[in-house]
N, C-alpha and C positions, 0 to 999 in steps of 0.2 A: 504494500500500500504506500502510495506517495504521500508526502506531507499535505498536498492539496486535498487528497481524498480523505485523509484523517481530519483535516480542518472542516470539510463539508459534513462528515459524519458527526463530528462534535457539535456543529451548529444545529444539525437536525435533532440530535439527542437533547440539546439544551432547549430547543423550541418545543419539543414534546413535553419535557418536564415542566416548563413554564405554563404551557396550555393546561396540563393536568392540574397543576397547583391552582391556577386561576379558576378552573371549573370547581375544584374542591372548596375554594374560598367562597364562591357564589352559593354553593349548596349549603355551607355552614352558616351563611349569613341570615338565614331565616330566624327572626327573633322568636323566642319562646314566650310563654305567658308571663314569666317573671320579668323579663326585659321590657315587655310592653307595659306592665303595671308600673315598673320603676320609671319609665319614660313619662307615663301619664302623671305619676306622683310629682315628678320634677316640674312638669308643665303647670300643674295645679299650684304648686308652691310658688312658682315664679309669678303666676297670676295673682295669687294671694298677696304677695309682697307689693305688686303694682297697685292693687286695689286698696291696700292699707295706706300706702303713700298718698293716694288720691282721696282717702277718707270715704270710700264707697263700702260702707260696712255691711250693707245687705248682700252685696256680691261676696264679701269676705265670709259671711256665714254660710252661704251656699258652697263655697270652695272648701271651707273647713269640714263640712259634712262629706263632701266628695273625697277629701283626703282621708277621713276616718274610714270610709268604705274601702278605699284602696289599701290602706294599711292593714285592715282586717283580712282582705283577700291575700295579701302577702304573707300574713301570719299563717293562714290556712294552707299555704303551698307546702 
């Protein structure tokens, strides 16, 4: 085998490995229930802070209830 052939083979192998890794990462990226709940919890807490600063207390109460529900769901996982 010449150096050129070895180089071509190495590039093909590298391309196959990268493609397989990429496909594996995409398959593993599907969020599970815990990740979705944590993301929703973070969103609610961010909104709670925003509404507190704007003194929108009715919205804060709604968000507090939502946060309690999410925390309970996380405990039950």
